[in-house]
C-alpha atoms as one frame of an Amber mdcrd trajectory, in Angstrom:
protein
 182.360  35.861 109.065 184.730  37.343 111.476 187.301  37.851 109.170 185.080
  39.300 106.877 183.048  41.642 109.656 187.070  42.839 110.354 187.823  43.595
 106.573 184.601  46.045 106.344 185.654  47.789 109.652 189.344  48.223 108.337
 188.407  49.436 105.246 185.665  51.918 106.396 188.052  53.490 108.789 190.419
  54.122 105.889 187.533  55.128 103.782 186.907  58.011 106.400 190.062  58.773
 107.731 193.940  58.852 105.758 191.986  57.643 102.028 189.454  59.972 102.537
 191.808  63.087 100.708 192.497  60.781  98.094 188.761  59.389  97.734 187.705
  63.247  97.123 189.770  63.998  94.805 188.806  60.941  92.621 185.414  60.563
  91.991 185.607  56.624  90.328 187.840  55.846  93.067 185.442  56.862  95.607
 182.434  55.022  93.565 184.542  52.102  93.386 185.893  52.193  96.512 182.803
  52.983  98.466 180.909  50.429  96.209 182.992  47.755  97.836 182.652  48.568
 101.087 178.696  48.294 100.811 178.805  44.792  98.321 181.235  43.327 101.456
 178.551  44.982 103.870 175.470  43.383 102.296 177.276  39.616 101.610 178.009
  40.050 105.574 173.948  40.625 106.041 173.358  38.141 103.536 175.204  35.621
 105.440 174.186  36.163 108.770 170.508  35.924 107.245 171.659  32.580 106.305
 172.773  31.548 109.652 170.352  32.175 111.149 168.052  30.308 108.806 170.484
  27.057 109.220 171.064  27.348 112.878 167.395  26.100 113.775 167.197  23.851
 111.033 170.041  21.793 111.772 169.223  21.539 115.327 165.787  20.209 114.420
 167.541  17.787 112.432 169.731  16.607 115.228 167.334  16.028 117.159 165.358
  13.696 114.948 168.365  11.615 114.801 168.676   8.451 117.064 170.667   8.415
 120.021 173.946   6.321 119.523 173.844   3.399 121.906 176.282   3.575 125.120
């Protein structure tokens, strides 16, 4: 998750700074690039939502299991 977020921020920075002139001159490249950035952002959001649903479920399951004798 951390690496996906770092990749998204890097792509966002690159698209807004040094790739800006190239993307502005090529409309198809512009659409493909920012579509890929948008899909990556949506994937991160979906992964975060899945994680938010998974953590409480795992905690409930952990408390249901009998503790091992010491």
